[in-house]
Every structure is written in C-alpha cells, then in structure tokens.
N, C-alpha and C positions, 0 to 999 in steps of 0.2 A: 052466740053464745057470747063469753068473756073470755077473756084474759089475768089472772090474778097470780099476782107475785107474793111470795109469802118470805121473806126472811126474819131468820130470828133477833130475838134482842140480843143476847147472851149468843156463847160458844153452847148453852146449854138448851136445848128445844123445848124444857119443860117448863122455861120462862117468859115464855110467852112472845108471840111473834106480831110483825107487822104486815099488814095485808092490805094489798093497792092493789084496783081496778082499773086495767084496759080494757076500751072495748071499741073505739076509731066506729063506732054507727055501724059496726056489722050487723045491727039488725034493719038499717038501713038501706047496706049494701044488698039486703037480703043473701046474707052467706056466714057459714059457723068456721069456727079454728079448732085445725083437728094437726095433731101430732105436732104439741109444741114441744120444743127443746130450747135449752139454754144454754149459753158463754157470756164469759165473763174478762176483762181484760184490765187495766189498770187502775180505772173509776167509772167503768161502763159495765151495764148488764147486756145483753142480748138475747131475744126471745125470737124463735123463728117458728111458722109452723106454713100450710096450707091450708087455704081459702076453699071452701067447695060450696055451690050454691043452697041455701033452704031449701028450696021448692025443687031443683034437680039432682042434689046430691051430685050433681058433678062439680069436676076439678076450676076450681077460678083460674088462681095465680097464685106465689106463693109471698109473703107477707114477713115481716122482720122488726121487730122494736130497736131500736138503740136509746138507750136510755142511760142517762147523766143521772152521776149517784152522787149520794153526800154520805160522808162515815161521820158518825155523831157520838161522843163521849166516851167514856175510859170503857166500855164494853165495844165499840165500833159498831153503833149499829147501822145498818144501809137503809138508807131512806130514798127515793126515785126523788128527782129533781125534773129534771125536762127530758122532755124525748124527742126523736123524729123516727120518721117509718120507710123503711125502700118497699117497693115491693115489683112487679112484674120486671123483675130481676130474670133479664133473657140468658140463654147458656152462651158460652165460647163459639162465636161463629156459626150461628143461629138465631132463631126468631122464635125459638122456644124457648117457655117459661121454666126456668130451674125448679126443679121438682124436692119437695124434703131436703132444701138447705140447711146444714147444720153447724152453727155456730161452734167453732174449735177453741175450748180455754186449755191453758196449759195444765201439762200434766200433772204438775206438783205444786200447785195455787199459786207459784209467781206469777208473780207482773210482766206480760207482754204487751205491746201498743204505742201510738195511739191505735184504735179499729184493731182489728179483727178477720182470723182467717175462716174462715166458710168452708166444706167442702158437700158435695153432691154425686150422685149416680143420675143416669135418664131412666125413667121411667117405662121400659121396655122391652119389646122379644127378642130384640139381640144389642149389643153392646161392645167397647171396647175402649173407654174413654172413665177417667176422675174428674170430676169438674174441679175447680179451686176458685175461690174470691177469694177477694182482701180489701178489705172494707178501708179504706187509708185514713183514716183520720177519727177524731172525736164530733161532738154533733155541733161545735161551733168550729169546725175545721173547713164545713161544708166538704165532706167525702164523697169520694169518687168510690166505686165499686169496681176495682182489676179483676180482669176473669181470665184464666189458664187452663188449657187440657193438658192431662195427663193419660200419655197413651198406655195401654196394659193390652192384656190378652184378652182374646173374644170370652163373654162370657154368657149368658141367659137367666133370667131367674129361674127362681128354683122351680123343681118341676111339678109330679103329683101329689100329694099329700103322703106324711110320712105314716112307717106300720108302728104298731106298737105292742105289747104282747097282751095275745086274748082278744085283741083288736077286731082282727079278720079284714076283709076286706070293705065292710060298712063304718067305721069308727077312724079313718084316717086322720091324723092330726094337720093341720094351718101347718106352714112352712116360712109363710109371708112371701117377700119379694128382696128385691136387691137393694131396696133405699139403704143407705149407710144412716142410722141410729150414734154412731159413738165410734169418738175421734178423741186425742188429742196431740198437744203442740209442746214440744221439748225439744230447746238444742237446735234450734231451726230445724226442727223435723217435725211432719204429722204422721202421726201411727195412726191405721184406721182398719174397722174390720166392716163386714155385710156376707150376706147369703147366697149362693148362688147353685145356679144348679151342674150336679156331674155327669161323668160321660155314661153313667148307668141310671140315668132319674133319679138319682136322689138328693139330698139337700145338703152341701156344702157350707164350709163356713173361710172365705178369703180374707187375709189378715195382706196390708201393706201398710211401707213405708219409706217417704224420699224426703229428703231436702228441698226447704222450699226455692230455696237457692238456683239449682239447675230440675228439678222434678224427676229425677229417675226412679224410679222404685225396687223397693226390693219385696219380692215377693214370698209369703207361707200360709200353705193350704194343711185345715185342720180337718181328719176325714176318713172313715174307717169304709171299710168295703160291707153292704147290708144294712148302716147305719145312718140316720138323719140327723146332722147340724143344724140347729135355726136359732133364731136372735141371739146374737153375738153381741156384745156387749164388752169394750177396751180399756184399761183404766195401768198406769204407767209404777213401775217397782222400780225403778232406780234409770241411769243412762240408757238409753237404748236397747230398754229392756219392758216389755210388757207382759199384763195379763189377762187372761180372756176368757170371760164367762159365758155361757151358754147352755143350751137346752140340746139333749141327745134323746133319742127312740129308735126302736129297729124291732123285727118280730119277735126276739127274742128277751127285750128288759122292757120293762115298762118304764116312761117318760121317767127323765133324771134333771138337775142342774150337775155342770159339770167345769171346770178350770182346765184352763192348759196356760204353762207361762211358754214367753219368747223371748229368747236371748240375745246378744248384742249383734251374735251371726247370723239371725233369720233362722238359728234352727228351734231344736226343743227335743223333750224325749217323748220315746214313741207314745206313752201312755197320758191320758188327762187324769185328772182327779177329781172322784164325783163328793159332790156337796150333798145332794139333799135325792131320796131314789123315792117317786113314787110308790103307792104299795097295790095301786091295781092301775088300770088301764081308763081314759078320758072319754065317758058315753055319754055324757049330757050337755055338752059344748058346741054343740052347732051353731052355725052362722050363716046367715045366706049370704053373709059380705066377704065371705072366704069360699063360699062356692059349697056349702054347708059340710065344709070340712070343721071337725076337732080346733074351737081355739081353745089355747092351750100354753100361751107365754110370749104374744109379742110386747110387752110392758116388761122384761127385765131389763136389770139394769146393775150398775156394778161404779164402787166411787171409792178414789183413793181418799184414804184421811190423814191432812196434808197436815204434814210436820212430823207423821207417823209411820213407820214400817208397813203399815196395814190396809185393806181396801174391804169396802163393804159392799158382799153382793146383797140382789133379792131376787126372787121368780116363783114358780108355781108350777108345784104336780101334783098329780089325781093324788087325793087320799080317801082309800073307802074308792065310792065311783062318784067322788063330786070333785 
C-alpha cells in the first residue's frame, strides 16, 4: 500500500490539491499501512499507522512519518520537503510495540512544538493505562521519543455487538475496540476519547483530560442504560471545553449520530444532541473481520473549523436498508 498526503492549494478545496505519495518500500516489506491518522505542529506533519503483513494479515509494527513542510506563496500552499520515519516504538516499561499511536494536533489550529505529543492505549482484553509519547524535536534535531504512562481506571474493550431497532439478535452492530482515534492539545492539556465496555456489557464512551506536566487525569463517561455508544471523535470548542461526536444505538432506536458537550468542570447536561437518525436498521454490512457483526461507523470524525466557532462532523447511518 501507499500513504497519500493531500493538501489544498488554497482555503478553497475546489481550487485544486497537492498530492504527495509515500510508500517506503511497503511492497518489499510485504506490508500494508492501516488506520492512518494525521497531526501537525509549527512546520511538520505527522502521519501514523499500523503495518500489517500482506500475506499473513498479522500486525507487524507501528509506523510514523515525520514530514518537514514548506509553505509557499500568498495562499500558503503546503509542500513536503523531507521526512524521517519512526517504527517499532515500544510502550513505556514494556517490550510491546505501541498499537495505533495517534499524533495530537492543537485543538484550535495554533502552533506548538517542535515535535508533537502522541497517545495510545494497549490493544488488550484488560488495561488500566494511557500511553503518552513525545517526539522531542524536528527532523533536523535528531529527535527522541519520550514515553510516559497515565494510570486510569481499569477497562476492557467493548463487549458484544450493539442492538438496533428491528435488528434482533442476528444483526448486531460492531462497536470497535478501545483504541484512541481522536484527541487534541490545548493550553498544556490533552483531551481524548475512546470506547470501552460497560458493567452491563454494553459499549460506552470514556473522556479524559490531563495536563502534560503532571499527567493527572480528569474523567467523564458518556452512557445511557440499554444503549450502546461507539466510535467517538472529539474537537475543541474553547478553553477546557470539548464536543464529542459518536454513534448510538439500542433495541428501541435505529442507529444515530449524536453530539455531547463537555464543559470546563468535566461535566455535561444529561442529554446529547441528535444530528442524524437512521431510517432503518443496518442488515447488509456484515464483515468477517468484525466477527460477522454489522460494520457501521468506524470512520466517524469531527474537526474544528480553525478561526471560527464551528465544527464539522461526519458519520453514517442506515438509509432504507443500505
């Protein structure tokens, strides 16, 4: 596989794109690049993913591009100049390689660095840690990777599939796992979200916020009995405030895309906001890689519109039976 980096010529995406391709001999390594994520600092872009064996489909290692960029012209078009790569990054105090390591951009698009923070959880049946990585400098600074562990409450990956209205026991929805796929940095704090298993074997959403100086986490849980919550994504809406997009489903409702605000006190109103509601249940998206559960939303996302008090969110729900 190849990694394709696309940046617009201007702020208007209709006016063309710069397309740059990186493959780093993946074919020679008999590997493919999965779960791509992107982050940026003052003048570098970071692209992270997992390498899987092309023949075995087994996970091989993490892989991170650190790309030095040049901004050209009045439209500030971004071009990649040079890059280095990091792989086989081990978890703190462990010989295990970090899984799905996420680069963390600034929540309001402001500069920080050189280097960048990254976060991950362990892909395991049981865990009680968040891993924090710090790339200490730019590509010309011989950067190192510092590693830290943030102790949190015990958790497990999401349980059985989620129920959906009219779906019965044969059309359960996949709820993913506990990997972190969305986070942001602001005022020396990192905000992040991931899914985990609830006490009644449903899926809920865990929010954490911590200062990078002391690594003391503050916690908030998004849940409602008999409902499953999955695939969270988070964006900044101000100082120590965040908004979380996610998918929700239950025996009583068709799959939905919803939003939840989290305030400075790490609290929220009881109800979330429905953005989009499915018109039927999902019944033709079974995926053997998801234990033959219905695959319904593992590429949901949210993005702050920098310089504006707005966010964009994308997700999907069933329309008819599609």
